[in-house]
ROGUMI-902366 format. One record per residue (C-alpha): residue number from 1; residue in three letters; z, x, y. Coordinates in steps of 0.25 Angstrom, whole numbers. Each point is the difference from the previous one (the first is absolute). Layout:
// residues N
(NUM, "ALA", (Z, X, Y))
...
This chain:
// residues 507
(1, "MET", (26, 23, 40))
(2, "PRO", (-10, -6, -9))
(3, "ALA", (-9, 11, -1))
(4, "VAL", (11, 9, -3))
(5, "ALA", (4, -8, -11))
(6, "SER", (-13, -2, -7))
(7, "PHE", (-2, 15, 1))
(8, "GLN", (13, 1, -8))
(9, "GLN", (-4, -10, -9))
(10, "ARG", (-12, 8, -4))
(11, "ILE", (9, 12, -3))
(12, "GLN", (8, -8, -9))
(13, "ARG", (-13, -3, -8))
(14, "LEU", (-4, 14, 1))
(15, "ARG", (10, 7, -7))
(16, "LEU", (-7, 8, -10))
(17, "PRO", (0, 14, 8))
(18, "LEU", (-14, 7, 3))
(19, "VAL", (5, 14, -4))
(20, "PRO", (1, -3, -16))
(21, "LEU", (-12, -12, 2))
(22, "LEU", (-11, 10, 2))
(23, "PRO", (2, 10, -10))
(24, "ALA", (2, -12, -10))
(25, "ILE", (-13, -5, 2))
(26, "VAL", (-7, 14, 0))
(27, "VAL", (7, 1, -14))
(28, "ALA", (-6, -13, -4))
(29, "ILE", (-14, 4, 5))
(30, "GLY", (-1, 13, -8))
(31, "ALA", (7, -4, -12))
(32, "PHE", (-12, -11, 1))
(33, "THR", (-10, 9, 2))
(34, "ALA", (6, 9, -13))
(35, "ILE", (-1, -12, -8))
(36, "VAL", (-13, -5, 3))
(37, "ALA", (-4, 17, -2))
(38, "GLY", (4, 0, -12))
(39, "PHE", (-4, -13, -4))
(40, "LEU", (-15, 5, 3))
(41, "GLY", (2, 15, -5))
(42, "LEU", (5, -7, -14))
(43, "ALA", (-12, -8, -1))
(44, "HIS", (-10, 11, 2))
(45, "LEU", (8, 8, -8))
(46, "ARG", (0, -12, -11))
(47, "SER", (-17, -1, 3))
(48, "MET", (-3, 15, -3))
(49, "SER", (9, -1, -12))
(50, "ASP", (-9, -12, -5))
(51, "GLY", (-12, 7, 3))
(52, "ILE", (4, 13, -8))
(53, "ALA", (3, -8, -12))
(54, "GLN", (-13, -8, 2))
(55, "ASP", (-6, 14, -1))
(56, "ARG", (7, 6, -11))
(57, "ALA", (-4, -14, -8))
(58, "ASP", (-15, 2, 4))
(59, "VAL", (1, 15, -5))
(60, "LEU", (7, -4, -12))
(61, "ALA", (-10, -12, -4))
(62, "SER", (-12, 9, 2))
(63, "THR", (4, 11, -8))
(64, "LEU", (6, -6, -11))
(65, "ALA", (-14, -9, 0))
(66, "ALA", (-7, 13, -1))
(67, "ARG", (8, 5, -12))
(68, "ILE", (1, -12, -7))
(69, "ARG", (-16, -2, -1))
(70, "THR", (0, 13, -9))
(71, "THR", (11, -4, -8))
(72, "ASP", (-1, -7, -14))
(73, "GLY", (3, -14, 1))
(74, "THR", (13, 1, -11))
(75, "ASP", (6, 12, 10))
(76, "GLN", (-2, -8, 12))
(77, "PRO", (14, -7, 1))
(78, "MET", (8, 14, -3))
(79, "VAL", (-7, 7, 11))
(80, "ILE", (3, -11, 8))
(81, "ARG", (15, -1, -4))
(82, "ARG", (2, 15, 3))
(83, "ALA", (-8, -1, 15))
(84, "ALA", (9, -12, 2))
(85, "ARG", (14, 9, -5))
(86, "ARG", (-6, 13, 8))
(87, "SER", (-4, -8, 14))
(88, "GLY", (12, -11, 0))
(89, "ALA", (-12, -9, 2))
(90, "GLU", (-2, -14, -7))
(91, "ILE", (-13, 1, -7))
(92, "LEU", (-7, -11, -6))
(93, "LEU", (-15, 0, -8))
(94, "LEU", (-6, -14, 0))
(95, "THR", (-12, -7, -4))
(96, "HIS", (-9, -7, 10))
(97, "ASP", (6, -14, -2))
(98, "GLY", (14, 6, 3))
(99, "ILE", (5, 3, -14))
(100, "SER", (9, 12, -2))
(101, "ARG", (-5, 10, -10))
(102, "MET", (14, 5, -3))
(103, "ASP", (10, -11, -5))
(104, "ASP", (13, 7, 5))
(105, "ASN", (-5, -1, 14))
(106, "ASP", (-5, -11, 9))
(107, "ALA", (9, 5, 13))
(108, "GLY", (6, -13, 0))
(109, "LEU", (-12, -7, 7))
(110, "ASP", (-7, -13, -9))
(111, "THR", (-15, 1, -2))
(112, "PRO", (-4, -7, 13))
(113, "GLN", (8, 10, 8))
(114, "LEU", (-7, 10, -7))
(115, "LEU", (-14, -6, 2))
(116, "GLN", (3, 0, 16))
(117, "VAL", (3, 15, -1))
(118, "LEU", (-12, 5, -7))
(119, "ILE", (-8, -9, 10))
(120, "GLU", (7, 7, 13))
(121, "GLY", (-1, 14, -7))
(122, "ARG", (13, 4, 11))
(123, "GLY", (12, -6, 5))
(124, "GLU", (14, -3, -1))
(125, "VAL", (7, -9, -10))
(126, "ILE", (15, -3, -7))
(127, "THR", (0, 6, -12))
(128, "ARG", (11, 4, -10))
(129, "ILE", (4, 10, 10))
(130, "GLY", (1, -6, 11))
(131, "ARG", (-9, 0, 11))
(132, "ALA", (-13, 11, -3))
(133, "LYS", (-13, 3, 4))
(134, "TYR", (-12, -2, -10))
(135, "ALA", (-15, 7, -2))
(136, "ALA", (-9, -6, -10))
(137, "ARG", (-12, 8, -7))
(138, "PRO", (-11, -3, -9))
(139, "ILE", (0, 9, -12))
(140, "GLY", (-15, 0, -1))
(141, "PRO", (-9, 4, -11))
(142, "PRO", (2, 0, -11))
(143, "PHE", (12, -9, 3))
(144, "GLN", (-7, -9, 10))
(145, "ASN", (10, -13, -4))
(146, "LEU", (12, 9, 4))
(147, "ALA", (7, 3, 13))
(148, "LEU", (12, 7, 3))
(149, "VAL", (11, -5, 10))
(150, "VAL", (11, 10, 5))
(151, "PHE", (12, -5, 8))
(152, "VAL", (7, 9, 8))
(153, "SER", (16, -4, 5))
(154, "ALA", (1, -1, 15))
(155, "PRO", (14, 5, 3))
(156, "ALA", (8, -12, 6))
(157, "GLN", (6, 11, 11))
(158, "PRO", (-11, 9, 7))
(159, "GLU", (1, 14, -3))
(160, "GLY", (8, 6, 12))
(161, "ALA", (6, -13, 6))
(162, "THR", (12, 7, -2))
(163, "SER", (-2, 13, 8))
(164, "LEU", (-9, -9, 11))
(165, "ILE", (14, -10, 1))
(166, "ARG", (9, 12, 1))
(167, "SER", (-9, 6, 9))
(168, "LEU", (0, -12, 9))
(169, "LEU", (14, -3, 1))
(170, "VAL", (3, 15, 4))
(171, "VAL", (-12, 0, 11))
(172, "THR", (5, -15, 4))
(173, "ALA", (15, 4, 1))
(174, "LEU", (-4, 13, 8))
(175, "LEU", (-9, -9, 11))
(176, "LEU", (10, -11, 2))
(177, "GLY", (13, 10, 1))
(178, "VAL", (-9, 6, 11))
(179, "ALA", (-5, -14, 6))
(180, "VAL", (14, -5, -1))
(181, "PHE", (6, 11, 8))
(182, "VAL", (-10, 0, 12))
(183, "ALA", (2, -15, 0))
(184, "PHE", (15, 1, 1))
(185, "VAL", (-2, 11, 11))
(186, "PHE", (-9, -8, 7))
(187, "VAL", (8, -13, 0))
(188, "ARG", (13, 6, 3))
(189, "GLU", (-7, 5, 13))
(190, "LEU", (-6, -12, 3))
(191, "ARG", (12, -8, -5))
(192, "GLY", (8, 9, 10))
(193, "ASP", (-9, -4, 11))
(194, "VAL", (-1, -14, -1))
(195, "ASP", (15, -2, 0))
(196, "PHE", (1, 9, 11))
(197, "VAL", (-8, -11, 7))
(198, "ARG", (7, -11, -6))
(199, "SER", (14, 5, 5))
(200, "GLU", (-5, 1, 13))
(201, "ILE", (-6, -14, 0))
(202, "ASP", (13, -5, -6))
(203, "ARG", (7, 5, 11))
(204, "MET", (-8, -4, 11))
(205, "ALA", (0, -14, -8))
(206, "GLU", (16, -1, 0))
(207, "PRO", (6, -13, 8))
(208, "ASP", (7, 8, 9))
(209, "ALA", (-10, 11, 3))
(210, "ALA", (-7, 0, 13))
(211, "PRO", (-15, 1, -1))
(212, "THR", (-2, 15, 9))
(213, "GLY", (-14, 2, -4))
(214, "ARG", (4, 14, -5))
(215, "PRO", (-12, 4, -8))
(216, "ILE", (2, 4, -17))
(217, "ARG", (-3, 14, -2))
(218, "VAL", (-14, 1, -8))
(219, "ARG", (3, 11, -11))
(220, "MET", (-14, -2, -7))
(221, "THR", (-15, -2, 3))
(222, "ASP", (-3, -9, -12))
(223, "GLN", (-1, -16, 0))
(224, "VAL", (17, 0, 2))
(225, "GLY", (-3, 8, 11))
(226, "VAL", (-11, -8, 6))
(227, "LEU", (10, -13, -2))
(228, "THR", (11, 6, 7))
(229, "HIS", (-9, 3, 12))
(230, "ALA", (-3, -14, 0))
(231, "PHE", (13, -4, 0))
(232, "ASN", (5, 9, 10))
(233, "LEU", (-11, -8, 9))
(234, "LEU", (5, -12, -5))
(235, "VAL", (13, 3, 5))
(236, "ASP", (-5, 6, 13))
(237, "ARG", (-6, -14, 3))
(238, "PHE", (13, -7, -6))
(239, "ALA", (10, 9, 11))
(240, "ALA", (-10, -3, 12))
(241, "ALA", (1, -15, -4))
(242, "GLU", (13, 0, -1))
(243, "ARG", (3, 8, 15))
(244, "ALA", (-9, -10, 4))
(245, "TYR", (8, -12, -5))
(246, "GLN", (12, 6, 4))
(247, "LEU", (-5, 3, 14))
(248, "ASP", (-5, -16, -1))
(249, "LEU", (14, -4, -5))
(250, "ASP", (8, 7, 13))
(251, "HIS", (-11, -6, 9))
(252, "ALA", (3, -15, -6))
(253, "ALA", (15, 1, -1))
(254, "SER", (0, 6, 15))
(255, "LEU", (-9, -13, 2))
(256, "ASP", (8, -8, -6))
(257, "ARG", (14, 4, 8))
(258, "ASP", (-8, -1, 12))
(259, "ARG", (-4, -15, -4))
(260, "ALA", (13, -2, -4))
(261, "ALA", (7, 5, 12))
(262, "PHE", (-11, -9, 7))
(263, "LEU", (4, -12, -5))
(264, "GLY", (14, 2, 3))
(265, "VAL", (-4, 1, 13))
(266, "LEU", (-7, -11, 1))
(267, "SER", (8, -9, -7))
(268, "HIS", (11, 4, 10))
(269, "GLU", (-9, -4, 11))
(270, "LEU", (-5, -12, -7))
(271, "ARG", (14, -5, -4))
(272, "THR", (7, 1, 13))
(273, "PRO", (-8, -9, 9))
(274, "LEU", (-3, -8, -13))
(275, "ASN", (15, -3, -3))
(276, "ALA", (2, -4, 15))
(277, "ILE", (-10, -10, 0))
(278, "LEU", (6, -6, -12))
(279, "GLY", (14, 1, 4))
(280, "PHE", (-6, -6, 15))
(281, "THR", (-5, -10, -8))
(282, "ASP", (11, -5, -9))
(283, "VAL", (8, 0, 13))
(284, "LEU", (-11, -11, 7))
(285, "LEU", (1, -6, -13))
(286, "SER", (15, -3, -1))
(287, "GLU", (-2, -7, 15))
(288, "VAL", (9, 9, 7))
(289, "ASP", (-8, -1, 12))
(290, "GLY", (-2, -16, -2))
(291, "PRO", (-6, -11, -9))
(292, "LEU", (-14, 4, -3))
(293, "ASP", (-12, -9, -1))
(294, "ALA", (-7, -3, -13))
(295, "ASP", (-13, 9, 5))
(296, "THR", (9, 12, 5))
(297, "ARG", (7, -1, -14))
(298, "GLU", (-12, 1, -8))
(299, "ASN", (-6, 11, 8))
(300, "LEU", (14, 7, -3))
(301, "GLU", (-1, -2, -14))
(302, "HIS", (-14, 7, -1))
(303, "VAL", (6, 11, 8))
(304, "ARG", (11, 1, -9))
(305, "ALA", (-9, 0, -12))
(306, "SER", (-10, 8, 5))
(307, "GLY", (9, 11, 3))
(308, "SER", (8, -1, -14))
(309, "HIS", (-14, 2, -6))
(310, "LEU", (-3, 12, 8))
(311, "ARG", (13, 5, -3))
(312, "GLY", (-2, -1, -16))
(313, "LEU", (-14, 7, 1))
(314, "ILE", (8, 12, 8))
(315, "ASP", (9, -1, -13))
(316, "ASP", (-10, 0, -10))
(317, "ILE", (-8, 12, 7))
(318, "LEU", (13, 7, 1))
(319, "GLU", (4, -2, -16))
(320, "LEU", (-14, 3, -5))
(321, "SER", (1, 13, 8))
(322, "ALA", (14, 5, -7))
(323, "LEU", (-6, -5, -14))
(324, "GLU", (-12, 9, 3))
(325, "SER", (8, 11, 5))
(326, "GLY", (11, 0, -9))
(327, "GLN", (9, -3, 10))
(328, "LEU", (7, -12, -5))
(329, "ARG", (13, 2, -7))
(330, "LEU", (6, -12, -10))
(331, "SER", (16, -1, 2))
(332, "ARG", (6, -7, -12))
(333, "ASN", (12, -7, -1))
(334, "ARG", (5, -12, -9))
(335, "VAL", (-6, -10, 5))
(336, "ASP", (0, -15, -3))
(337, "LEU", (-14, -6, -1))
(338, "ARG", (5, -14, 0))
(339, "ALA", (5, 2, 13))
(340, "VAL", (-13, 7, 6))
(341, "ALA", (-9, -11, -5))
(342, "ASP", (10, -11, 5))
(343, "ASP", (-1, 9, 14))
(344, "VAL", (-15, 1, -1))
(345, "MET", (-2, -15, -3))
(346, "ARG", (8, -4, 11))
(347, "GLU", (-7, 9, 10))
(348, "ALA", (-13, -5, -5))
(349, "SER", (3, -16, 0))
(350, "ALA", (-1, 3, 16))
(351, "ARG", (-15, 2, -3))
(352, "ILE", (-3, -11, -8))
(353, "GLY", (-2, -9, 14))
(354, "SER", (-8, -13, -4))
(355, "LYS", (-3, 3, -14))
(356, "ASN", (6, -8, -11))
(357, "ILE", (4, 14, -8))
(358, "ALA", (14, -1, -8))
(359, "LEU", (7, 15, -1))
(360, "HIS", (8, 2, -14))
(361, "VAL", (8, 12, -4))
(362, "GLU", (4, 1, -15))
(363, "GLY", (5, 10, -10))
(364, "PRO", (15, 5, -2))
(365, "SER", (10, 0, 12))
(366, "PRO", (4, 11, 3))
(367, "ALA", (-11, 8, -5))
(368, "TYR", (3, 16, 1))
(369, "ALA", (-11, 10, 1))
(370, "TYR", (-1, 15, 5))
(371, "VAL", (-10, -1, 10))
(372, "ASP", (-3, 3, 15))
(373, "GLU", (4, -13, 6))
(374, "ARG", (-9, 0, 12))
(375, "ARG", (-11, 4, -8))
(376, "MET", (3, -12, -9))
(377, "TRP", (1, -9, 10))
(378, "GLN", (-13, 4, 6))
(379, "ILE", (-8, -1, -13))
(380, "LEU", (6, -14, -2))
(381, "SER", (-1, -3, 15))
(382, "ASN", (-16, 4, 0))
(383, "LEU", (-3, -8, -14))
(384, "VAL", (7, -14, 5))
(385, "SER", (-6, 3, 13))
(386, "ASN", (-14, 0, -6))
(387, "ALA", (4, -12, -9))
(388, "ILE", (4, -10, 13))
(389, "LYS", (-13, 6, 6))
(390, "PHE", (-11, -4, -10))
(391, "THR", (9, -12, -7))
(392, "THR", (-3, -13, 10))
(393, "SER", (11, -9, -11))
(394, "GLY", (8, 0, -11))
(395, "ASP", (9, 11, -4))
(396, "VAL", (4, 15, 2))
(397, "ARG", (10, 7, -10))
(398, "ILE", (7, 12, -2))
(399, "ASN", (5, 2, -16))
(400, "ILE", (9, 12, -4))
(401, "ALA", (2, 3, -15))
(402, "LEU", (4, 12, -8))
(403, "GLU", (-10, 1, -11))
(404, "LEU", (-2, 10, -13))
(405, "GLY", (7, 11, 11))
(406, "GLN", (-7, -4, 13))
(407, "ILE", (3, -5, 12))
(408, "HIS", (-11, -12, 0))
(409, "ILE", (-1, -6, 15))
(410, "SER", (-12, -9, 0))
(411, "VAL", (-5, -8, 15))
(412, "SER", (-8, -12, -4))
(413, "ASP", (-6, -10, 10))
(414, "THR", (-10, -12, -1))
(415, "GLY", (-11, 5, 8))
(416, "PRO", (-15, -1, -1))
(417, "GLY", (0, 14, -11))
(418, "ILE", (-8, 12, -1))
(419, "ASP", (-12, 2, -4))
(420, "ALA", (-1, 10, -14))
(421, "GLU", (-9, 11, 8))
(422, "ASP", (10, 0, 11))
(423, "ARG", (13, 2, -8))
(424, "GLU", (1, 14, 0))
(425, "ALA", (-8, 2, 14))
(426, "ILE", (13, -7, 7))
(427, "PHE", (7, 11, -2))
(428, "ASP", (-8, 10, 8))
(429, "GLU", (3, 4, 13))
(430, "PHE", (-8, -9, 12))
(431, "ARG", (-5, -8, -10))
(432, "GLN", (4, -17, 0))
(433, "VAL", (-8, -8, -7))
(434, "GLY", (-2, -16, -4))
(435, "PRO", (-6, -11, 7))
(436, "LEU", (12, 0, 10))
(437, "THR", (-2, 13, 5))
(438, "ALA", (-6, -3, 13))
(439, "ARG", (12, -9, 2))
(440, "ALA", (11, 10, -4))
(441, "LYS", (2, 11, 10))
(442, "GLY", (6, 13, -5))
(443, "THR", (-5, 14, -2))
(444, "GLY", (-2, 0, -14))
(445, "LEU", (11, 10, -2))
(446, "GLY", (12, -9, -7))
(447, "LEU", (-4, 0, -14))
(448, "PHE", (-3, 16, 1))
(449, "ILE", (14, 2, 6))
(450, "ALA", (5, -7, -10))
(451, "ARG", (-6, 6, -12))
(452, "ARG", (4, 13, 5))
(453, "LEU", (15, -3, 3))
(454, "VAL", (0, -6, -14))
(455, "THR", (-6, 12, -7))
(456, "MET", (11, 9, 7))
(457, "HIS", (10, -8, -5))
(458, "GLY", (-6, 2, -15))
(459, "GLY", (-6, -13, -1))
(460, "THR", (-12, -8, -1))
(461, "ILE", (-7, -12, 8))
(462, "MET", (-10, -9, -6))
(463, "VAL", (-7, -14, 3))
(464, "GLU", (-3, -11, -10))
(465, "SER", (-9, -11, 9))
(466, "GLU", (-9, -12, -3))
(467, "VAL", (-10, -5, 10))
(468, "GLY", (7, -13, 5))
(469, "GLN", (12, 2, -9))
(470, "GLY", (8, 11, 10))
(471, "SER", (4, 12, -2))
(472, "CYS", (12, 8, -8))
(473, "PHE", (4, 15, 5))
(474, "HIS", (8, 7, -10))
(475, "ILE", (8, 11, 2))
(476, "ARG", (7, 9, -10))
(477, "LEU", (10, 11, 1))
(478, "PRO", (8, 8, -10))
(479, "ALA", (13, -5, -2))
(480, "TRP", (13, 6, -6))
(481, "SER", (13, -6, -3))
(482, "VAL", (15, 4, 5))
(483, "ASP", (12, -8, -3))
(484, "THR", (6, 0, 14))
(485, "GLY", (14, -10, 4))
(486, "GLY", (8, -3, 13))
(487, "PHE", (-7, -12, 5))
(488, "ASP", (11, -10, 1))
(489, "GLY", (6, 4, -11))
(490, "PHE", (-11, -2, -10))
(491, "ASP", (-10, 10, -6))
(492, "VAL", (-14, -2, 1))
(493, "VAL", (-11, 7, -7))
(494, "THR", (-11, 5, 10))
(495, "THR", (-13, 5, -1))
(496, "GLY", (-7, 13, 9))
(497, "LEU", (-11, 9, 1))
(498, "LEU", (-2, 13, -8))
(499, "PRO", (1, 8, 9))
(500, "VAL", (-13, 7, 3))
(501, "ALA", (-3, 16, 3))
(502, "ASN", (-9, -1, 12))
(503, "ALA", (-1, 10, 11))
(504, "GLY", (-1, -13, 11))
(505, "GLU", (13, -5, -3))
(506, "SER", (15, 2, 5))
(507, "GLN", (12, -5, -6))
C-alpha cells in the first residue's frame, strides 16, 4: 500500500510532538516581546535621563553666569570651583577664543573642541567624567569676552532601569505562565482529537482491514471536525466504490466460469468430429482401402493439414483461457531438457517439407531440470515451429547451458529477423509481425502463451534479432544444483529450478 507507506514515512519525519511545540512557540514569542519592550523602555528612560541632565546643565549655566557677572575677576575661579563641588558638575570659564581661564581644568578637551562647544551652546560631549550634557552661557558686561560652560554627567544606566527590568520580568513571567497553560490545555485537547482521528484512520488502513465505510465519530466542530467530516464522506464514497467493484468482480468471475464451461463444451464438440476427420484421413492415407492417385493424396494431405491447424487453434484458445482464469497448473518433476529438445526437433523435422533447413541441439546430455515436462515441450515446440515457419533455408538451433546459476535455453534461426519496434509486440496476444505474416497461419497466441509459461516457472524470455540476420530467443530459468547418483553407477550433478511459490502450481 504505497499511500499508507508514504503516510508512515511522513509520521517518521514529524516526530516532534505538538503538545510541547505550541507552548514553546508561545514562550519564544513572549520572551521576544519582553526583550523588545525592555529595550524600548530602557531607550525611553535613557532619553528622559539625558533630558534631565541637559536641563540641569542649562539651569546651572544660566544661574552661575548671572552670579559670575557680579563677582570680582579674582574671585571668579573660587566661585566656580565651589559650585562645581556642590553640583557635581564640571564647569569651565572660557574666553571667546576657547582659552580656559582656569589653569587646572580644561575638562579633557582641546581648544578646537572647546570652540565647537561655545559655537553649539548645548549638546553632548565626552569628557573626563564620561558622557556629559553641556550648556554654554556668555557672562555679559562687564565680562563680554568670557563664557561659562557647564558639563553635567549623563548616567550610563538611566535611573529606574533596574526597577523597570524587574517589573518587566515579573509581568512577563506571569503572562507567559498563563499563556503556556492555556496553550498546553488547548493543544492537549487538539492532540487528543487528532490522535483519535489518526487511530481510526490507521485502523481502517491496516492491510487486513476490510473497508466497511463506518464513519469516524466527529467530536469537535473546528477545523479537525471539518476534516473528519470530509474524511467520512471520502470513506463513504470509497466503500460504495468497493461494493461496486466487488459486484463487478463477482460478475466477471461468473462470466469467466461460464466462459470456461462454454469453452470446455465447445472443445469437446469440436474435437470429437475433428478427431474423427483426422483419423479417417490417416486411414485413407495409409491406403488400407487401396492405392491412391496423386490428386486424391494431395487433397487428403490438405484435409489433414487443415484439421491439424484447426486443432492447434483450439488448443491455443483453451490454453489462453486456462492461463487467464488461473486454472492452469504446473506439474514439476526431474526432467532431462536435452531429451525434451531432441524430441521437439524430431517432431519438427516432419514440418520442414522441402525447405533446406538443418536442425541442431547443443548442450550437455543429460541436462536435468525441475520443470513441467509437458509445458517445457510446449514452449520449445512453439519457438522451433515459429523458427521453421519463418525460415526458408539455413539452421534452427537449440542450445542448453548453465550460466551464473541460471539455466539458459536459446532457440536461434537464420530467418528474416524482426524489426526493433516489433520485438516486444511479438509477445502480445493475437499479434503477428514481420513481412511473412500473411503467409504464416496462426492465432498469434503462441509466444504470448510461451512467455506466461516461462513466467510461471519463475524465468524470463527475451528475443535478440536483426533484420536479415535471424532471431534468437533466450529463456533463463533460476537453477539449483543437487548431487544425485545411481545412473549406471556414475554420479552426476543435476541442475533444476528453484521451487517458486505459485498458487497456480502443483508439485
